[in-house]
N, C-alpha and C positions, 0 to 999 in steps of 0.2 A: 696280396703278397705274400709267400708260401712262408711261415714261419712255423708250422706246427712239428712241436718236438715229438717223435714218439723213441719208443725203446728200439734200436735195433736187436733184427731177432737173429743174426748169426750169432752163434756161440758165445764167439771169442772176439767179435767186434763192438765192444760198447761203448754207445754213444754218451756223451758228459761237454754240457760245456759249464754246467756251476762254478767248475774253474775259475773262469774268466768271467764269470758275470759281477765281479770287483773288480770296477771302473776307476776305483781310487787306484789300485794296483796292478798295472796292465804284468802281465806275465808274456813275454814277447818270446812269437814262435820264430826264430832262427833256423834259416835254412839249413846250417854246417851241422846240426843236431840233429836234422831229420837222418833218418836210417837211408839210405840210398846206394848201395852196395853195385861198383862196375863203372867205368870210363863211358860216362855219355858222350864220347864222342869217337872212339876205339872199335865199338861193336857194328858190325853193318849186315845186309842178310844172308849174304854169306857165309860168316861167322855160325851166323842161326842155325843155318839150312844146312852145316854141316856137324854143329853138336846135336841136333834131334833128329838128323838122317830123317825128316820129313818136311814136308812142303809147308812152304812159311807165307804169312799175309801180309801186310801192310801194318795190322793193330800187333800182329805178334811182334814185326819189329820193332814198332816205335813203344811197344810196350816194356819190349826186353833192353832194348837203349834208355832208354827214359828211366830204368832202374824200377819198373814199374810192378813184373813179374820175375821169377828164376824159376827154371823148368828145375821138375822132382825127377821123374820121370816119364814117360810115355802120356802125354795125353793128362795129368797132374802140373800144378801149377805152386810152390807160395806165390801168396799176395802180400807183398810190401806196401807201406805207409801209405804211400796218396793212394794206392788203389782200394786198400781197405775205405778211409776216407770216403772214397768216391762209391764205392760201394753201400754203406751206410746212407748216403742220403739216398742212393739208386731205393734201396731197402724204408729206409724212409716214406719216397715218396709213392709205392705200392703200397706200403702200407694205409695212407691215406685215401686211397681209391679203393680199395678194396672195401675197409671199415664206413664209405660212404655210401655202401652198396648193402650193406648188411652182414657182411663178414667177420667171423669171427677167428681172432687167429689160436692156432694149439700148432703144440710139435709133437710130433710123433716118432716111433723109435724106429731108428735106421735098421737094426738088424732083422729083417723080414720072415716069418716062419716060412719054409716050403709049404707045410699043410695048408694053409691058407692057399695058399699062389697053384699047387694043386686040386684045391677046391673050384675055384675058379675057372681053369685048365691054362693056366697060361703059361705056368711052370713048363712043359715042352713046346710051349707055341714061343716065348719067345727066346729059350734056348740060352745059346751064344752069346748073349749081349748080358746075361743076367753073370753078375760076381758074387760066385757059390762061396762057401764054408761050409765045414760040418766040424761040430764042437765036439768035445770033450767026452759027453753023452751022445756022440752018433746022430745028433739031432741035425737034420737041415735048415740053413739060412741062402739069404741073399741077401748086398747088401741093396737098399731098396732105391728103385732107379723111380719109380711112382708109389702111390699108395692106395691105388681103386681097392684092391682087401681088406686091408688094415683097417682104413676109415668106414667101411662099409659095416664092417664085421664091429665094431665100434660101435657105431651106429644100433645095430641088429641087435646085441647083449644089452645094454641098455633098454631096450624096451622098446613101444612103439612112440613115432614124433607127436606131440601133440600136433593139431591144425593150427592151433595157438602159436609155435613157435614154426608157422613156415612163412618166406622159404626160411630154411636153414640151409648156409651157408660156412661153410668149415676150412680154412685155407693156414698153411704154412709156407716160410721159406729157410730152408735148411741143404745140408750138402747131399746130392743126390748120385749117383755110379751108377755108369754103364760101360759095361764092356768091349769097347769101339776095338772095330778090326782092323781101324786105319785113323788112329787121333794124329792130325793137323790144322793145323791156323791157329795154332795158339786157345787161348780160350773159345773159339769159336768151335771147337769142335776135339773136348775133352773128354777121359773117363770118369772124371770128379770134377765135378760142380754144382754150381748154385741155381733152385728152381722155385718158384713160388709155386702151389698146387692148390688149386680149389676146389671143393668136391660139393655138390649141391643137391635137394632132397626137398621135393615138390609131391602135391598129391594127386595134380592132375596133369597131363599132355600137356594143358595149354599154360595152365603154371609153370611148369618147368622151361618153356620155349621163352615164356617172359624173363625168366632169371634169366636163360642162355642169354636171351637181347641183350639183357641188362650187363651179365658181364662182359660181352664182345664190347659196347661201348663204352664200358671204362678200361678196357684195355685201348682201345682207340685214343683216349684222352690223354692215359698215360704216354703212348709214342708222339703225340701234339704233342703234349706238356713239354715235352723233351726235345722238343723240335725237330722230329725224324720227320721224313716222306713214308709212309708203308702202306701197304696195298694189301685186301684183306679178302682170302681166296678161298673157294671151295675145296676140301682136302678130302683126302681117303683115310676111314675110322682103323685101320692098320689093326694090330694087336692088340689096341687098347678096347677099339668095337664103338659099338653104340647105331644111332640112327642118322646122323649128322656133324659132321665135323668141317672146322674153317680154322686157315695157318693165317697165320699175322705177318708179314714180310716184310726187310727190308731190300729195294732194291738195289744190287750190285752185280759187278761185273763176276766176283770172287763165288756169289752166291753158288750152293749145290741145287739146288731147286729150280727145276726149268717153270715157269710160270707162262699161262696165256693171259694177255689182259685184254678188253676190248676196248678201242678209244673212242665208242657212241654210248657208250653206256657205263654202270658200275660193277658189272660182271667181270669176274676174272677167276682163273680155278688153275689149280697146279694140275700139273700134264699129264698127271697119272690117274685121274680121275675122268678123264676125257678120251673118247676117238682117237685114235693114233691118228686118222687123217682130218683131224678137225678144223676147222679154216674157220668159220662164220661164227660168233656169238649165239648158244643155245638159245638168247631172250631176244635180242632185236637185231639176229643175221648181222651185222657191224664185224669188221673184221678184226679177228684176234691176231694179236703182237706176243709175241714171243720176247722175254726178260730172264734173269736172273733174280734169285733172291736168298737172302739168309734169313731163315724162321728166326722171328722171335716171341711165339707166343701160339698156342694151341687151343681149340677149346672143341670141348666132344660133348656131342647130347648122348647120354646112353643108354637113354631109355631104362629098362629095369635088367639089363644085363646082369648089373652083378647086388642090385637088391633083391633078386629072387632068388639067386644061388644062395644067398645070407639071408635072405626072410630080414631083410630091413623096409620094417614097415611107418605108416604110419598111421593116425588116426582120425578119423574123420569128424563132424559134429556131432554124431550119434556113437563115439567112441570107437567105430569098427574099424579094424584094421585095412591096412588099402596098401598095398607094394609100392613100394616107394620108386615115383619118378627122379633121375639122375643126370646130373653134368658133370662134367671136371673140364679145368682149365689150368693150362698151366704158361709160365711165362719163364723163358729161363734167364735168371738174371745175371749171373758171369756173362752170357752169351750176349744179350743185350747191351751191356760195356762194351766190350767187345767191338760189336756191330757198330755200335754208332759210332766209335771208332774210326773204323773203316771205312767209314760212310761220309761223317766230317772231314778226315785230318788229308792233311796230304803228304805226301812223302817224305817231307820234313818234319814236316809240325804236327803234334796233335792238337786236335779241338777238342773238348767235351763238350756235352751237352753243358750248357752255362748251367744248370740247377743242380747236376750233378760235377762240376770238377772238385776236385778235393780242395784248391784253396781259389777263392774270386781272386785277389790281389798279390803277386809281389811286387815290394818297394827294392829299388836300390838304390842304396846311398852312392858318391861314391869315392872311387881309388882310394887307399889312404898312400898320403903322399904324393897325391895328385895338387893341383892350384882349386880345384873345388873341397880339400878333406875340411875346412872349416865349415861345411853343409853337414856335415855327419849329424851333427846333435839335432840341426833342424830335421835331418831324415829320424830319427828317431822321436822326435817331438810328434810328426805328420804319423807316423806308425803308432804311437797312443794314442793319440787323436781318431784314428779312423777305428781303433780295436774300442772304442769308449764306446761307440755306437754298437745299440745293444744286438740288431742281426747281424752285425761284423766282427763282433766279438771275435770269432776262432776261424776268423776267414783271409784272415790277410797271415802273409809272411814275408818276415827282412831277410833278403838274402846280405848276411853279414861275411861274405868270404871277398872283405874287400883288398884281397893280394890282387884281383881278378880284375880286368878292366872293364868298364861298364857296357862294353861294344859287346863282351863274350859273355859281362850276364845276360843283358838281354837277348840274348840268340839262344842261350840257355834258357830263359822264362820263356819264350815264344816255343822252341820245344817241346818243352812240358805242358804248351796247352795254358797257360794262366789266361785265365780272361782278359785282367786287365796289367799291365805290370806299368807304373807310376817309376817312374827314373827323378835321381834327385841329381843335375846337375849344375852347369854354371846358373841359371836364369834362379837356382836355389838363394845364392846367395844374394840377390838383387833385394832391394826394399819395395814394397816386401815380397817374399818369395814366391819365387812361383815356382810348377814342377809340372812336367812332361806326364800325360795321362797317354797310352797309348793300349787302342783297343783292338786285341789278339784276332777276331771275329772277323773286325770291317778294319784292318789296316788304318784308320782313324785315330790320326794324333792330334791331342788339346793340350794349351796350356794356361793352366788354371792354378789362383790363388788358392791358399789351404781352406778358405770357406767354399770356393769353387770344387775342388775335390770333395770335400763334405757334402755339399748338397748333393756332389755326383753321384757318392753311392750309396745315397737313400735310394736312391732308384736301383740296384741292383739285388737281383732277386735270389731269394736264398731260400735253403729245406730245409 
């Protein structure tokens, strides 16, 4: 069971459960106290499209309707409380995966020097996609969309990397900026977004390929852990460059990338890497089928493209400098969050990957003034008992809006995507009380005693 607690890397997203570890005094998380602007039932797809004047997606419509995001300007969004919690969990999962393969977390400056980008030749190559500015001293900068120049310069200025430190894997999870010509689909294509970018250094090509495969395997494991069906495809190296590149996609009709996937082997490619009339698999000659995908990860074997320019070297066993073999690897963190909602959700209800759901459980007590009102104390006692279970101490929310019917609150809870909804209704007045437990993913409904509920939640996985 994943319970590793790692500090969030998002500057303003601080993860802390210490406040809830004192099980003798449970602090109840009341839904009425959570900031969730807007009316869940008034917004619709036409409202969103009219406000943004951009094409919308299912994930964008649902996130707007549920009060998860709010637009600020084209391609930029406020992330609201539920989204921040989900992002923090996703960051913890990625941190864990990167550190398991030897990744060391850093945090590089967002303001990137134009001089370094000119030195690598990318200032003009990337061009209009860069968000650029000039300071009062007439120095030019861009807001970093990626950090190949900075990390290579950093390693180069610190001298050679000893073979004893290899492979060196440095990564960060920070906000990135790209001047998208046509931002759309909410968090799927924005101008400001969160990305995990990793940069690796090795002394030989053979070692660099081993590192490359290790990171690709870690990416696949992350997506599998989230329960996401993904495909790895060969890809163009684009303006980042290098010798080899792969993309990771979630198949989806709204995807903007066209993929060709073999039905007979594991070959798959972005169409931009294939000959226009390619119909058969170059590996097994099987038939290729076209599909669309949302890109959620991208890996590059860079070779010496950047290390040669900035003189980043590794020191071998004889203390002789060798130009470093590099790789770079990205996961669009905020895009992955939205893409997972895009492929898992229905048109009406959010379905989170279970591990990164903002809260695992929503408890719904009786409506005030109803025949079941007497069960309200039973609901609070059950909530406190759930929160006393260590791994669930901050994973349950109590829907205290008892002026609403149980039915309306259950409908909202499903729209919000809580994996498990526990209803305290008529059966809670029985002796002993019985509670209705709804599984949002499967639609299964169970009636469990208090002991049954506590036994059930022991198997709920959290990160």
